N, C-alpha and C positions, 0 to 999 in steps of 0.2 A: 630475528632470522635475517641472515645476510642475503644479498641479491641473488647469489647462485642458488642457495637453498630455496628461496622463494620461487625462482623461475622453474626449478625442478618440480616443486609441488604443483605449480600451475600447469605445467606440461603433463604431469601425471593425472591431474584432474581432467584435462582435455582428452587424454587417452581413455579414461574411465567413461566419459560421455560418449565417445565414439564406440565403446563396447556395450552401450545400452544401459549404463548405470546412472544413478542420480548423484548430483554434486551440488552442494550449497556454496554460494559465492556472494560477495558484497557488491552492491551497486550504490550509487549516490543517493538513492531513495530509501530502499530497505534491502535486506538480504533476500536473495532468491533461491528457490529450489529448482535446479535446472536439469533438463533432459534434452537429448537430441530432438529437435523440432520435426525431423523427418522420420522419426522412429515411433510409430503409434504405440508399440508395446511399452517403450520407455515412458512415453507421456502418460499412459494408463497407470504406470507405477506412481507417477506424481499424484494422480487423482486418488489412488488407493492409500498412499502414505498420508496425504493431507486430509483424507476422508472428505474429498471435494466432490460436489455433484458433477456428473459427467457432461452436463450441458452448460457448465460455467466456463467460459473461455480462459485461455492462458495467453500471456503476451510473449511474442518471440523477440529475443534480443539478438541484434546483429552487430558485427564489427563495422567500423567506419568505412571500410573498403568493400563491404558486401554489396552485391547487386540487388537493389530493391525490386527490380522487375523480375527477378527470379521468384520472389515470394508473393508478389501481387500483380494484378492485371488491371488494365484500364486506369492507370495511375493519373490522376488529374495534375495539372501544373501547380495547383495550390500545395500539393504534397511536397514537391521539390522546393518550393519557396520556404516552407516550414522546416524542412530538413536542413536547408542552408542556414536558416536562422537559429535553430534550436538543437540540432544534433551535433555532437553527442550531448545528451541532456535528458531531463525528465519529462519528455513528451512522447506519448504513444499515439500513433496514427492508425485509425481503423480504415482499411482499404479492402477492395475486392480480392479475395484469396485466389492465387494462381491455381489452376485446375489440378496440377500434379502435387500440390502440398496437401498432406492429409488433414481432414477436417477435425481430427482429434484436438488440434490446437485451438479450434474455434467453437468447440462445443456443438459441432454438427452444422454450423452456419457456413455461408459462402463468403464470409468476411474473415479478415485476419488483423490482429493487432501487432504492430511492429514498433520497436524503438531501438535506439543505439545508446547504451549507457555511457556515462562519462567517467565512472570510477576506473582508476588505472588497473586494478586487479581484474575487474570485469573485462576491460578491453584486452588485457594480456591473455586472458582465458579465451576470449573470442578469436583472437589472432592465432592462437595455437590450435584451437578446435577446427578440424577440417581445413587447415591452412587459411583460416579467416573467411572461408566461404560458407560455413555452416550457420545455422541459427540455433540458439538455445531457448527452448520454451521454459519459462521460469516465472511462476507465481511466487508470492512471498513464502519464505521458508518457515511456515507455521501451520498448525492445524487449521482447517477451514473455519473462518469466522473469528478466529482468535486475534489477539493483538500482534501486529506484524513485528518482525525482529529487526533491530537496528544495530546489532552487534553479533559477532560470532558466538559469544556466550549465550545469547538468547536462543540461537539455533540449537546449540548443544543442550540447553535446558529443555527446549520444546520437544526434541526428538532423541532424547537420551537412549531409549530402548531401540528405536529404529537404527540408530548409528551403531549401537552395540551389536545388533544382530545382522548388520551389513545391508540393510535395506537402503541406507543412504551412505554414500562413499565419503570422499574428502569434504571437509568444511573449511573453505579458504578464509583466512583472516584478512580483514581490510579496515580494521578500526571502526569507529562509530560512523554510521551513515550520515553524510553531510546534510542532506535535505531532510530526511526523517519521515516523510510521508510519501505515498506512492505517486507515480507519474500522473500528470494530467492526461486524460484520454479524449481525443478529438475524432469524431466520426466525419470522414470525408466521402462516404459512399452515397450520399443523398444530396449532393450540392445543388442540383437543379431544383429539387422540391423543398429542401429544408435549409440549404446553406450549410456551413460548418457547424457541427453540434458538439458541445462539450458534454461528454457523458460522465466524466469524473473530473472535478477540479483538483488542482495540485499546485506545485511550485510555479509553473508557468501559467499565468493568468489569462483569462479571456481577453483582457485589454491588450496584453502583449501579443496575443495571436491576431487580434484585430488590426494592430499596427502593421503587422507583416502582410496580411491579406487585403486590408483596405475595405473589408466588409464586416458587418456585425456577426458576432458569434452567438448562436442560439444555445439554450440550455435544455437538456433532456427532461428536466422536471417542470418545464413551463406548460405542460399539457399538450394534447394533440400530437404526441410523439410515440404512439404505440408501435411504430415501425422501426424504432431504434434498435440497432444490433445489441445483443447482450454483450456486456463487457465486464472485465474483472473488477471486483470490489464495488459493485453498484447495487447489491441487495440492501434492503432496508436495514437489516441487522448484520453488522460486520465489525471487525476491529475491536471486539469486546473482550475485556478480562473476565475472569470467573466472578469477581465481585461486581454487583450491580452498580452501574454508573448513572448518576443523576446530575443534570446540568441546571443551574439556576442563574438568573440575571444578577449582575453585580450588586444592585441595590437590595436584593433579597438574600444575598449569600450569608451574611453574618446572622441575620435573624433566623434563617432556615437552619443553620448549624446549631444555633442556640436551642431551637425547638427540638431538634433531633437528639441533642445531648441531654435535654430535659427528660426525654423518654429513655435515657440510659442506652442509647444506641452507640455502638462503637463505630465512629465515623472517621474515614480518611478524607482529607480535603486537598484539592488542587486549585490554586488561585494565582492570579497574576498581579492584582493590586494589593496595596499594603492593608492588612487586616485593620478594621476599625477598633477592635478590642482584643484583649487577651482572654481566651477561653480555656478551660481546664485541659491543658495539654496532655494530661494523663489519660484522657478518654478520646483523644483524637491524634491523628498523624497528619501534620500540615506540610505541604510541599509547595513552595513558591516557584512559579514558572516565569520565564522571561517575558517582558512586556512587548517585545518586538515579535512580529509574526514569524520571521525566519528562525529566531532562537526558540520560540515556542514549538514550532513544527519539528525542529531538530530534536527536541527533548520529549515530545509528546508520548511516543510509544514506550520509551524507557521509563517515563514517569508512571504510566498506567501499569506497566509490569511491576515496578517497584511497589506501588500502592496495593497491588493485588496480593502481595506477600505479607502484609502486616496484620492479617486476620480481622480486617474491618468487615462490618455488615454491609456497608455501602461506601462508594466513593462519590463525594459531593464536589462537583466541578463548577467554578465560577465561569459562566459563559463568556467567551471572548467577544470582542466587538462584532457586530453584524455588518461589517463593511466588506467591500469587494476583495481586498487583499487577504482577508481572513477566511475566504470561502472554503479553501482546501481544508484548513484546520476544523472549521465548523462542520464540514461534511463528515469528517472522520468521527468527531465527537457525537454528532447526532446519530450516526449508525451504531457507535459503541453503546449509546444510551437507549437505543430503540426498544429493546425488550423490557426495559425498566422504566419506560416513560410515564407509567401511571403509578409507580411505586410511591413517590413522594406524597401525592394526594391521598393515597390509601393510608400511609403512616400518619399524616396529620389529622385525617378524619378519625382514625382509630384513637388518637390521643384525646380528641375532644370528647369522644364517647366515654 
């Protein structure tokens, strides 16, 4: 597609948003399903199409030139420090929602999640939409709880019927998402009582945020944080393919696979270290992942989607290192495997019986 055609398609998508329709578009993290953030009816269409609980917030995407104080109130200085350091980029800030912004974007809460994406197509869409002054509410463009899309084809596969029947308008092409997992979400609404709190880890680490703010970043899962705002992608079970996902430590990966194959289980595997042995490849589908965290994150969702199509009974994943830089990846894998966390023990016990 040449530049003129691409610009026309982006402008048409912006007009669709302004008319209350839904549009799918790329960001550097994953593809989003967007609606006018000031149109409650349009936002409700997102919830309906995604089959998303109405109390689960969505993130509002802004153009670089957008006025942050139009969307939020009582903005602390820390927010502007982080905006200067990381926007455009994969960091969402939770702030107090401005009174005139509908609470449909925040699941009924008095907070709002804001971010400025760096993907050129997302930025062009935001500049065209309401002359760059609007906000696009956009969770990931997939059914609620499913694996997030990192390509336009993933969106087309996920919402084939909705697109065919007009429930979703244009799907903008932007190539493979560079980051591959959703943005880091940082709560700044309780600085006095809690400090900055990382509600969802991502590409931008707690350490990077601490270097900018000069204070420790807390984590929402460290306990005593029942007052944390609800935020996108923070439910225990999320990002899951239809095939059950099981994660095991590196030292147990080969032996676990051997035991499962001995039970004649059709196993798909995802690993990052070199396999210690060659196992009957006719009964398994092996997918090697990059060893570096950025390469792994970039490929993670595409890999889960690929393995979900091979007809396996389960997806066995070699657990990545439990170090700080892998926190975002491990967060996504733990949520993808949450509903099947007891399955491995059940299978191995059944085999002994």
